[in-house]
N, C-alpha and C positions, 0 to 999 in steps of 0.2 A: 551510571546512568548513561542513556541513549548519546550518541553525539547527534545535536541538530543544528539548523542553519535557521538563522532569524532575519527578518528583512520588515521594514515597518517599524515605527515608534508606536509605544503603548499609548492608546488615547482615553485610558480609563474604562474599554469594553474589553470583555473577555478575548484572548487572542485565538487565532483559527490555527489549529492542530491538523497538519497534513502526515497519514501514515501511508506510505506506498504498498504496494504489493511483491510478491514475489521475485525474488532477483533484481528489486529495484533499488533505488536510493531515493535520498533528499534531493539529491543534486538532478534527477531526471524531472523533478519538478521547478525546476528553474526558473523559466519562463512565466508558467500561471503562479508561482509564488511571488515574482515581482509585480504581478497586475494585480492580484489580490491584495498586495500590499500598499497599493497606491491609495487606501482608505483604512488601513487598520493593521496591527500587528500579524504576522504571521510566521510560524514556528515550523518547518519542515525537518521529521524526524529520519535519522537510519534508524529501521528497527535491527533488533538483535539480530548477528549473524549476517546481516550486510552492511556496505559502505565502510563507513569509519567506526562504528558502534562495537562494543566487545564481543568477542565470539565466546557463546555461551552455550552449556550444555544441552539445551532444551530449543525446542520452536513451538510449544505449547502454547494457545490461544490465552490461557489465565497468565501465563507469564508475560505475553507481549502487552496485555493490558495492563498488568502492573508498571511495566516498563513506561507504558504511555501516562498513568498515573503519576507516577514520580516526576516526569517531565513538567506535567500540568501543575503540579503542587510547587515545583520550583519556580513557575512563572505566573505566580498569579492564583492558582488554587481552582481555578474554573477556565473551560476554554468551549468554545466551538470544535468541534472534530470532524475532518474528511478523512476517509480512508477509501481506499481501490482496492479490491480484490482481497486478498491476506490482510491488508491493512484495514479493509473495511469490516472482516471478521474480528480483528481485533479491537476496532471502534465500537461494534457490537457488544463485546462482551465486556469492555470496560463499563458502555452505557447500562448494562444491566446490573453489573455489579458495585458500580461505582457512581450511580447517577448523579451523586453530589458535586462530580467535577463537571459535568458535561453539560453545557448550555443548548446546543443545537448538535444535533447528529446530520451528517451526510454519506451515505453508504454508496459508492459508486461500483456497480455493476458485479454484485454478489448477495447471495441470499442466506439466511441463516440455518444453511442446512449441508448436508455431508454431500461431497460429489463423488462420482467414480473415476474422471480423468484422471491421471498422475501426470504430473509434470518433470518427472525423473529422466525424460530424453534431453533435456536441456543440459542437467549435471552429466550424463554419459558425455554427453558435446563435449562440454568443457574440460574433464579428465581427460578426453581425448588429445588437447594440448599440450603438446611438449613444452613447458614452461621454461626449461634450461637453455633451450635455443631461441627463445621469442625475445625479441629486443624491440618490433614494432606491433601496434595493431593489425595491421596488414598482414605480417604473420600469424597471427592469431586466426584472423579470419579466413583464409585461407585452410586453414586447420579445422575449423570450425565449418565451414560450406559442406563438407560431404555428409555432415549429419544433420545440417540446417541449412535447408534450401531459402527459406526467406531472409532475405537481405536486411529489413529492419528489424525483424527477431536476434540476428545476430548482431547487428549494430547495439541494439540496447544490450545483450549481454557484455558486448564488450566494454561498455562504461564503468563495469566491475573490476576491468582489468587493472592491475597496478602494475605501471613499468617505472623503473628506476635503477639506480647503481647496484643496489640488492639485486637484481634481477625481477623478472615476472613473478606476479603470484594473483591470485584471486580475492578480491576483498570479500567474497562469499564463503561463508563457511560450509563447504561442500557435504562433509561426513554428516552435519548435525541436521541440515536441510533432506539429504537423502535418507537419513534415518527416521525423522520427524515427519516425513512425507504424508503416511495416514493422517497424522493430526492436522497438517496444512489444509489438506484437501476435505477434511473432517469438519465436524462441529461438536465442540464440546457438549458436556452435561452442564448447562446453567440455567437456573430458575429467575423469577423477576421478572417485570416488566421497567421500559424506560417511556415513561408518560411524557417527555418532551418533545419539541417539536423534531420530526424527523423527515428526509427526505432521501428514497432510495432511487437514485439517477441510473437507470440501467441504458446501454447502447441499444438503441430498435433492432440490429441483425444479432445480437448476441443473444446466446440461450442459457444465459448465466441465471437471471430474473424470471422465472414463468409465473403465468398465471395460478400454476398449482401452487405456488410458495405464498399467494396471498394473504390464506388463512393464519398461517403461520406468522408471516411479518405482522398481521393484525394484532396477534394474541401477545406476542413479545412488546411490540410497539404500537401501540392503540392509536395513537396520533399521526401516523406515517401516511407521507403521500410518496406515488409513484410518478415519474417522470420519465421519458425517452426523449433521448439525444439521435436525430433522425440521420441515417446514413452511418451509424458509428457500432463498430463491434464492443469487443469487450475491453479494449484500451480506446475509449472512449475520449479520455483526455488527452492522448497526444493524437488520435484520428482527426477530433473537431475539437479542437481547445477553446476557440472561441465561443462554439455554442455551449460548451462543457461551461466554461466559465459566466456565461451569463446566467445558465441554470443556477449555477451556486449561488452568484450574486444576488439573483432573484428571490431565492430561498432566504439566505442573511438579511434581505432588506438593506 
């Protein structure tokens, strides 16, 4: 089963499951998870091949959806699901294939479509770090910098660097993520509809959820509504956490 972090006490209502995006982890959501947990139980998962979850030979969306289903079944059998980017696609596939497990669905800045951009440059950068000589995050940061100029992006990736007596290692299964990158940026063949309440929450400055996607979203999620977080790009929950929190809590009521 996936590793997960639980905050808040069960109160008789379905818990909120949080599924992070590519190269992320449950720990990235710590502040927001605690805020959401003020009024409910919140479970943040490490997706397969990320964080402290098992390293497995596939990163397909049907497999990720089954992982989430297993966590929900072990925690009451029904949940509200919030997923960002890769986690949002996994949440959508879960809702379409196992609607009995999903109470309400929140999809953060991703659409049920295949994209053309690859995220493989981050893997190239992480592989350039000499782990045998890395004892501090600052060591790894200096080696990442020639490949990734964005300070925030490097800081984000370095949260997945494990340091300790056994030496440095990435919590990410880089081999599988690289091999399955076409699946990660793609969209699987999946049928059905999810007729439960659904919110597509996009960054107003992001190009991941476009007007051209509206018809497909409506076909798969007929009760979906779309809202934008002003001033936010793809990492809307990190860039505008208060606004993101307000939108999610407004939808969940």
